[in-house]
N, C-alpha and C positions, 0 to 999 in steps of 0.2 A: 224318169222321162228320157226317152231317147232323142237323138238329134232330129230324127224324122218327126217325132211327136211335137218337138218344139217348133220346127218349121211349119207344121200344120197349124199349130196354135197361133203363130204369128200371122199366117195367111188368113186364118179365121177372123182374127181381130182386125186385120186390114180390110177385109170384106165388110166389116161392120162400120168402117170409117175411122177406126182408131189409128192414130199416128204415134202415140206415145203413152206409156204407162208409168206411174210413179207409185212406189211401194214405200210406206213409212213403217218403221219398226222401233221398238224400245224394249229394254230389259234391265234387270238387276236382281240381286239376291239369288242367283243360280237359275233364273228362268228369263225367257224373252219371247216375244211374239210379234207377228205382223200386226200392226194397228189398223192400217187402212190401205186400200189400193184405189187410186183414181186414174182417170184417163183424159186424153185430149184428142180432138179431131182437127186441131190446127196443124199446119205444116211443121214438121220437125226434121231437121237435117242431122242433128247430133243430140246426144244425151243432155247436153246443157240446155238445149231448146225445150226438152221435155220438162226439165227441172223448173224452168221459168214459166211454162204454160199450164202446169197442173198445180192448182192451189190446194194445199193440204186441207182436207176436211171439206172440200167443195161438194157441190151437189152431183158432180160427175163421178159417181162411185162405180167401179167396175162390176161389183156384185149386182147392182141394179140392171146393168146392161147385159151381162152374161155370167151367171153364177158359177157355171162349170169352168169358164176361163179364169174366174177369180180364184177358185180352188186350185187349179193347176198352176197358176202364177205363184200363189202363196206357197204351195208345196215346193215348187222348183226353187223359188227365192231362198227359202229356209234351208233346204237340203243341199243345193248345189252352189249357192253363192255366199249366203250369210254365215254359214257354218265354217267357211274356209277363210275368214278374214279375222281381224283383231277381235278379241273377246269382248263383246258388247252386252253379254247377258249375265255374267258372274259378278259377285261383289257389288261395287257401286254401279256397275252396268254401263249402259250407253244408249245411244239412239242414232238414227240416221235415215237416209233416203236412198233408194235404188231407182234410177231413172232408166227406162228402156225405150229405145226407138223401135217403131213398128214400120215396116216389116224387116228391117235390117238385123234386128236383134242386138245392135250395139248397146252397151250399158255403161253406167257409171254409178259407183257407190260412194256416197259421202257418209263416212262412219265416224261417230264421235264416241269417245270413251271417257267416262267420269273417273277422275283420279283424286283420291283424298290426299291432301297435303297436310303434313304434320310438322310441328316445330318442337324441338326438345330443349328444355332449359334445365340447368343443373344448379342447385342451391345447396350450399353446405354451411356448416357452423358447428356450434357446441351447445348441446342441450342445457348444460348447467349454466353457462353464461346467458343463454336465452331466457332462462327462468328468473334471472336476477333483474332483467329489464323491466 
C-alpha cells in the first residue's frame, strides 16, 4: 500500500464517521494473526484516546462497517507495522493492540511478549552413600 493509498483509506474511513481504529493481534509457535479490528466514532485527538474508546470485541467491528477497509488495515498492519517490531509470533509469542487516529494516521502499538522464566538447581552427592540411606 502506498502513502497515497493509505491517505485515501483514512479519508474514506473519516467520511464514514470513523475517528479511530483498534487492531488486536496474538501469536505463538511461529505464527501470529490479527484477531479483531474495531472502530469508534467518538472524538479522538491521540492514539491513547482510541485505545480508551474502542472496547476489544465490542459490536463495532470494522468488518461489519466496511469489509474492504478491514482487509486493507489488516494487511497494512501485518506487513508494514507489526512485522517490524519485537517478535510477538514465535516461541511463546505475544499479543498487543495497535491504535490508529483517523484521519491523522497517528498510531501507537502496545506490544507484549511472553517470556518463559526458568530456574536451574544443581544437586550432587554419591550414589553409593545414597543407596545406604
